N, C-alpha and C positions, 0 to 999 in steps of 0.2 A: 566494398572496401572504401570507395570514395564517400558513400553516404555516411559510413561510420566516422570517417575523418571529419566530415563536415559537422556531424553532431558533436564530436569532441571539441571542434574548433570554437564552439560557443563558450567554452570554459577558459579560453586563452585570449589574452589581450584585452583591450578596452579598459585599461586600468586608470584610476584617477591620477591627475597631476596635482601635486600639493604645492601651494605657494607658502613657503615657510618664512615667517618673520622672526628676526633675531636681532640682537645687539652685539656688536663686536667692539670691545674697548669703549663701550658706552654709546656707540653710534648705530642708528637704526639701519638695518639692511634687510634684504630679502633674497631668496633663491627659489628655484623650482626643482621638484624631485618627483619622478614617476614612481608610484607606489606598487611595486611589482609582486608583492606577497599575495595579491588578490588573484593571481593566476592559478591554474588548476592544482598544481602541487606546491604552490607558494613561492615560486621564483621566476625571474626573467627568462631562465633557460627553457621554460615551456614553449616560449615563442619560437625559438630556433629548432627545438626538437620536433614540434608539430610541422613546421615548414619543411624540414629535411625529410620527414616521413611522408608528407604529402607528395613532395617531388619524387621520392623514391618509388612510391606507388604508381604515379603517373608515368614514370619512365621505365617501369618494369624491373627495377632493381630490388624491390622488396616483394617477395612472393607470399601468397597466403600460407601461414604457418611457418614462414622463414624466421630464423633466429636473428635478433638484433644484438650486436656485440659492440661495446664501446669502452674506451678508457675515459675515466672521469674522476675529478676530485670531489664530486658530491652532487651538486644541483643538476647537472646534465644527466648524470646517472639516474637520479630520482625521476627526472622528467621522462627519459626514455623508458624507465621501468613502468611507470604509470601509463603512459600513452601506448607503449608496446602491448601491455596486457589488455588495455581497453580495445585494442585492435586485434587481439587474439594471437599475439606473437610471444614466444619465449624470449627472455632477455638475459644477457650475461654482461656483467659490468666488472672491469678491472679497475682497482682503485688503490692508491697508496694507503698503507695500513695505519698511517698516523692521522687520517682524517677523523672528524668527530664521530663518536659512537652513534649519535642520533642519525647521521647520514647513512651509516651501515644498516641500522635497524630499519630505516624507512625503505631502503632499496630491497632488503630482504622481505619486508612487510608487503611489498607489491608482488611478491612471488618470483622476483628475479634471482639469478645466481650471482653472488658477489665473490670476486676473487681478490683478496687483499695482496698487495705487492709491497715488499719490504724495501728499505734503503739498499740492502745488499743485492736485491733482485733488480735494482735499477730505479726504484721510486716511480715518478710519473713517466719518465721516458721508458722505463721498463714496462709500465702498464700499457703504453701504446704499442710497444714491440710485441708483447704477449698477446694482445688483441689481434694484431696482424697475423701472428703465427697461428693462432687458433682458427682464424678465418681461412687461412691457406690450407689448413688440414681438414676442414669440414665443408660439406656442401650446404647450400641454401642459407648462407650467412650474409647478413647485410651489415656493413661497417659504415656508420654515419660519418666518421672522420671529421669531427667537429672543428678541429684545428686547421683543416685544409679546404673544406667544401665551401663554395661560394653561396650555397643555400643558407648558410649561417648568416653571412652578410646580408643576403637578399631579404631574409626575414625581418631584419631591423630597418632596412631601407624601405620595404613595402608596408610595414605595419607600425613599428615603434616610432619611427621618425614622423610619418604623417599624423599619427595620433598626437604627438607632442605639438606639432605645428598647428593642428586644428584647435587644440585646447588653449594654446597661447593666443591664437587669433580671436578666440571668444572674449578675451579680456583686453584686446587691443594691442598686443605686442607680438614679438617674434623672437626666435632664439638667436642671441648674440654669441653664445659660447656653450658648448656641451663638454662635459668631462665625465669619465667613468673608468673604473679599474679594468685592466686587461687580463682576462682569463684566456679566452680564445682570440679576442680582438674583434669578434663579430659585432658587438654593440657599437663600438666607436667607428668601425669601418662602415657599418650600415648607416649610421647617422651622418658620416661624411658623405656618403653617396646621396642620401636624401637631401641634405642641406646644399650640396653642390647644385642640385636641380632647382631648389626653391629660394635659397638665400646663401649664395656662394661666399659672401664675405664673412659668414659665421665661422667661428673657430671651433675646432674639435680637438680636445686634449686627451691623451691616454694618461692613466694614473697607475702608479705602482708604489709598493712599500719603500720608504727610505732605507729600511733595514736590509732590503734585498733588491738592489737596482738592476733587475734582469734586463729590462728594456735598454737601459743606458749602456750596459756592458756586453749584452748579447748572449750571456749565459748565466747560470745560477751563481749568485754571490750572496752569502749570508743566509740567515734564517728569519722568518717572519711568521706572524700569527693571523694573517688575513686570508683565511681559507677561500679558495676559488679564484685567486688572482696570482700572478707571478709564479707560474707552475714550472720553474726550472729552465725555461727556454722561451724564445720569441716565436709565437705561432706564425705559421706560414701565411695565413690570411691577413695578418697585421702588418700593414705597409706604413712604417713609421715616417717615410719620406712624404707621405700624403697627409700627415697629421701635424698639428701644432705641437709646441714643445711639451715634453713630459712633465707632469705634475706629480709630486710625491708627498707622502705623510708618514709619520712613524706609526707602527702598529699599535703602540700603547695609546697614542692620541686617538686613533680610530676606535679603539675599545671604549675610551672615555666618552667620545661623541655618541657612539651607539647607545651607551648606557644613558646618556643625557636625553637623547631622543625618546627613549622609552620612559624615563622617569619624569621628564618635564612635559612631553607632548602626548604620551600614550602610544607612541609609534614603536612597536616591538620589532626591531630590525636587527639584522646581523652585523658583523664587524665590517664587512665591505661597504655597507651602507654608511657607517660612520666615516670611513675613508673617503667615500665619494662626496659626502657633505663637506668635509674639510677641504677637498679639492675645489669644490664649487665656491666655498668661502674665499679661498685664495684668489680665484679669478674675479670674484666680486670686488675685492680690494684692488686688483690690478685694473679692471675695466671701469669701475665706478658704480655707485649704487643705483644708477638708472639702467644699467645693463641687465638684460634677462639671461641669467646663467642657469643652465639646466643640467641636472644629473639624474640618477635613478637610485632607488632603494631596492637592491636586487632581491632580497629575501627577508624572511622574518627571523626572530631570535630562536625559534624552536629547534633549529639544527645546531645550536651552540650552547645548550644548557650545561654540558659537561666541560666547557672550555673556559678560558679566562674572561670571556664576556660576562660571566656570572660570578666573578671574583673581584675584589677590590684591586684597582690598578694604581701603581705608583705614578705620581704626577711629576713631570719634569718641567724645567723652566722654559724650554723651547716648544712646549705643547701649546696649541691654539685653544683647545676646549675650555680650559679654565678662564679664558677671557671672553667666552661666548655665553650670552644669556638668550635662551630660546623663548620667544614670546607667544607663539601660536602658529596656526596654519589654517588655510581654507582649501577645500578640495574642489578641483575643477573636473567635472565628468567629461 
């Protein structure tokens, strides 16, 4: 089992860091973004899924042939489906039924069982409840519990954070601020843990949709189109009191930025990537153009082909993207 995990591990992590050059209102700027679509299933969630499964095997929580059962809005479900099958486990994923069709097809394509959960059945919170109920009624079930387990945070503290620090060090700088959308909170909490150890003055900001300020209010408010973040509640592992102020952006602006990253730079990314880049741009304006602001591009556009990402988006006066000109990037291995 461990040998198999070690073999699969070679397909996860060690992604490039992109130094993206752009102009905002005519002024030259830069930011850094980790290019996570180069992971095994094309998203940052492979990192924590692999680490959770490794720890579960080491601690005897996941037995040979045991079923992996998780609630997910997409990328985590895809990651567990692929990794679980690679390790010889059946996988069952509970997912809100309004997620993109591509997400559902990918999970099913890995041979996992997908259970769609409607608004009436409780949506995302209903998915978590149903996964727990299934596990209680069946033997040899492993629940990763991505919103609760410290292994999620540890994955980013042990791997994502050190990778970013090493890549920035190669060009003679360090992380002044990190920002990323909160799905589980594992990424921002893991970066907080890592930076506290190596560069404690660095800032770490959670990001959420301005349309649906769940982190600010503590519960689901409004609707948004940035799949994978702001999933109706504040995750247990996300400790807002240890993070810097929340950053937000409109979902339409995130769509426009994701489209521009693809059309101008050839970076085929999802909507949350557009949101993260806009969050990083806000911090560059606040901290100054000499600051090294880092974010990540969580996944590719392939899971969004049936969504508004592939449609024309209405431009509003308060959007940032129309005032941004993307100039180019260099990749730091």
